VMD Tcl script that draws the C-alpha trace (Angstrom):
set ca {
  {35.58 9.74 -36.98}
  {35.81 10.04 -33.22}
  {33.95 7.32 -31.17}
  {31.97 9.96 -29.29}
  {30.82 11.63 -32.49}
  {29.88 8.26 -34.04}
  {27.85 7.44 -30.91}
  {25.97 10.69 -30.98}
  {25.27 10.30 -34.74}
  {24.02 6.72 -34.17}
  {21.72 7.82 -31.33}
  {20.44 10.73 -33.42}
  {19.78 8.33 -36.36}
  {17.75 6.00 -34.15}
  {15.66 8.87 -32.77}
  {15.07 10.36 -36.26}
  {14.13 6.87 -37.53}
  {11.55 6.35 -34.75}
  {10.15 9.83 -35.34}
  {9.90 9.18 -39.10}
  {8.05 5.96 -38.55}
  {5.62 7.75 -36.24}
  {4.97 10.55 -38.75}
  {4.54 8.02 -41.55}
  {2.04 6.04 -39.47}
  {0.07 9.25 -38.80}
  {0.03 10.56 -42.36}
  {-0.14 7.58 -44.62}
  {-3.75 6.62 -45.50}
  {-2.98 2.90 -45.87}
  {-1.78 2.86 -42.25}
  {-4.74 4.82 -40.85}
  {-6.91 1.73 -40.13}
  {-4.46 -0.38 -38.21}
  {-2.91 2.74 -36.62}
  {-3.51 1.42 -33.09}
  {-1.56 -1.75 -33.92}
  {1.35 0.19 -35.29}
  {1.33 2.57 -32.33}
  {1.41 -0.34 -29.90}
  {4.36 -1.92 -31.70}
  {6.09 1.48 -31.94}
  {5.65 2.07 -28.19}
  {7.00 -1.47 -27.43}
  {10.06 -0.76 -29.67}
  {10.74 2.55 -27.93}
  {10.46 1.09 -24.43}
  {12.65 -1.85 -25.28}
  {15.24 0.50 -26.87}
  {15.25 2.66 -23.76}
  {15.76 -0.50 -21.61}
  {18.70 -1.69 -23.75}
  {20.29 1.78 -23.77}
  {19.94 2.07 -20.02}
  {21.47 -1.40 -19.62}
  {24.38 -0.32 -21.82}
  {24.85 2.85 -19.73}
  {24.73 0.78 -16.58}
  {27.59 -1.40 -17.85}
  {29.60 1.68 -18.90}
  {29.00 3.36 -15.52}
  {30.03 0.24 -13.62}
  {33.23 -0.09 -15.64}
  {34.02 3.65 -15.09}
  {33.36 3.27 -11.36}
  {35.63 0.25 -11.06}
  {38.47 1.92 -13.00}
  {38.30 5.31 -11.28}
  {36.70 4.66 -7.89}
  {34.79 7.95 -7.97}
  {31.78 7.65 -5.61}
  {29.53 9.82 -7.80}
  {29.76 7.26 -10.60}
  {28.32 4.65 -8.25}
  {25.18 6.83 -7.77}
  {24.88 7.44 -11.48}
  {25.29 3.71 -12.23}
  {22.63 2.91 -9.65}
  {20.30 5.43 -11.26}
  {20.85 3.88 -14.75}
  {20.20 0.46 -13.22}
  {16.94 1.52 -11.71}
  {15.89 3.19 -14.97}
  {16.71 0.00 -16.91}
  {14.62 -2.02 -14.44}
  {11.83 0.47 -14.84}
  {11.90 0.18 -18.63}
  {11.98 -3.67 -18.55}
  {9.03 -3.63 -16.10}
  {7.14 -1.26 -18.37}
  {7.90 -3.42 -21.45}
  {6.65 -6.63 -19.83}
  {3.61 -4.84 -18.51}
  {2.75 -3.61 -22.00}
  {3.08 -7.21 -23.30}
  {0.89 -8.64 -20.53}
  {-2.12 -6.53 -21.33}
  {-3.91 -3.89 -19.28}
  {-1.97 -1.91 -16.78}
  {-1.98 -3.13 -13.21}
  {-1.94 -0.73 -10.31}
  {0.97 -2.57 -8.62}
  {3.16 -2.21 -11.71}
  {2.25 1.50 -11.95}
  {3.19 2.00 -8.29}
  {6.49 0.16 -8.74}
  {7.32 2.29 -11.81}
  {6.73 5.46 -9.80}
  {8.88 4.20 -6.92}
  {11.66 3.42 -9.38}
  {11.35 6.95 -10.85}
  {11.69 8.34 -7.37}
  {14.79 6.15 -6.79}
  {16.39 7.37 -10.04}
  {15.85 11.00 -9.13}
  {17.16 10.45 -5.52}
  {20.32 8.77 -6.83}
  {20.99 11.49 -9.32}
  {20.30 14.11 -6.69}
  {22.73 12.51 -4.19}
  {25.30 12.03 -6.97}
  {25.17 15.68 -7.93}
  {25.24 17.08 -4.41}
  {27.75 14.73 -2.86}
  {31.24 16.11 -2.45}
}
mol new
graphics top color blue
foreach p $ca { graphics top sphere $p radius 0.5 }
foreach p [lrange $ca 0 end-1] q [lrange $ca 1 end] { graphics top cylinder $p $q radius 0.2 }
display resetview
């Protein structure tokens, strides 16, 4: 099996697995009482998974940029880096308790940075 196909299948399996757990938590009567606890753990797992995937994509983008020298890859790598930072910040904020306005502002600024880097990377010639 091709590496790309295996990667797509693995990502699809993870997404289907998370979706199945969510549906099970919503429908199963034994899980109805502690539903808030399961939802919190589920959200933490999703955010941490997104952070790890973004970190992996950052490493791949950096390797591709070093080997090819294409400037667009530097912008894409920067966007993945900011997204990974955003996800780690969100994860640690979820662990620390209630949301803080400073963390929320930082997350929105990181979102703006991600969009700006992708925008520049797409439009740059």
